[in-house]
C-alpha angles and dihedrals in degrees: 000000000000108000128204120279112273111275094014114103137192117238103221126212092254089058099041095080090066091050091048091051090053091052094043094052093040096051093049095047096043092048090049086059091051101261121143126205121252126187120201131182119272088223120066139163109280090231090068092065095037090056097033106039095029131261093239096053119107089238093062099034100043115007112045123105100230131170142159116251123217091276091055094251117143112238131179137196105243113263092191139006110236098075091053092048091050091048089053091046091055098038095051097037093236089171087076091063094053130345087225109056120190116187138171132189144181128201153106122299127190133220128157097228129143104279116241139144108315093359116091136163091239106038134162127238139179119207140189124200133186113195125187104030130093098179110125089222087071090057090052094045092051091052089046090053091051091048088054092047094056090044092054088054091055095247113157137187096038124154126204113208122186139188140163121236096190127227138277089281098056101023092083089062090054090047091052091050091052093048091051092049099045096039090073091051102048094118089064095047129094120250092255091056091051086061093042090053089061099039110026116355093185088072089064086072088061095052114128095203108112096226092053091045090055092050091049092058091075098036123120117283124235092225089064092063101041118134118233096264091050092046090050091048092051091049087052091054091051092049090048093053090049089050091053090044093236115160112230143152131218113244115180091189095069110107101144122224101267129078095223096075119111132174110341116047123169143168134200112213137184128215088213095067100066121216093346090058103154115117089181145316145206148157146166123318101183094159101042099086092052091046090055094051105274132113118280103281131166118229144166132196148166136208126197131193113243095192089056092044091058089057094060105033126079110273116250116224115222110241117247124229117294088223136019116194116210113197137187120198134011095275091052090048091057091048091047092051092048094050094041093057094044089055093044090055088052089059100262122132107235129172134186140160124258100205123066111257136157121280089247092054093048092048090052090056090047090054092047090053090047093234114189096212136020127203119193118208121192138141093286093052091048092051094047093040087223137090146174121262110206122208103216098206096054103020089233115151125213125195112233131189111236096192085089131007094235094106091050093045094050094050095044094047089059093062 
């Protein structure tokens, strides 16, 4: 047997109903808020993520699946979705369709991390992006929409934590404060954080090494160095969340793992996920579009893990067939197949066997599939052109006319 690649899982039929429910509720809600779906390639030029996500991030330095194609060009499986969406926005001039662009996406992402519960090497994310608006009320509305989304899925015990990372005008002050703080503690830092201190000290706050995490707890906070416009923007986000009645907490330690974030940064976490508690996260990336070759354009987005979401939401049971047809004899098999396919084309889920088996064996399969109704077809039913439709939950039997399938259709459509 050849197993799956380490950290890349199959999603089996018994699990798919939960995934489909997530997508169904998400699509409807996001589109009600004016978002349109976009689908981007899973393979992009490596430069997109180096420039977009940040060459000093762990994602780019350690976790991307990168290779040279036959032309010598460096390509990477996408480790996240925002950079690809921004690339598509610029490449296809989506600003010409509407100065405010709202997009959502679903799909697999790839990072070569150590596999663990809720953290895989091929994992699935959904994302929402609003491009073209800097108003803090948009930040609050996006978080409100996400809060509603998780609520509709029955997810409980979530926390929304927010911070502001400032802008290119006040971020240097925060950087200087971090350098000053961590420079006196280098002997207690890991080798990676020695390098981060020189190149990008904000990434120290993302370090997963326990000693560095402890040091980071007392490090300077970005909100203490915000310029007046950033402070006013953050206050606007807070007022917006209060307006939408979204429960949240301020967390000055949130910096997110990508370099493109500016101003608002936030995470949604679950107490049911243990130490790796993030369900998803997002924030503003007001400079990213310009950095990737577009015009200066404000934007905000969020991405959430679907694999993790399935661990904390109520499982959805796949519905069984509306009807299972049990048949006895070749003539009955032909009649069963004819009626089954007529009903299927009318939108009704019908199942039957294709090999002749005993009634008992066919009924066992019907039970296993959790069929709602069973119709038995044999020589007597074919002669009489009528049969008994059995409701499996109650055992109640209903006489149906087999000359047409109207009786069957009417009953089954009411399920």
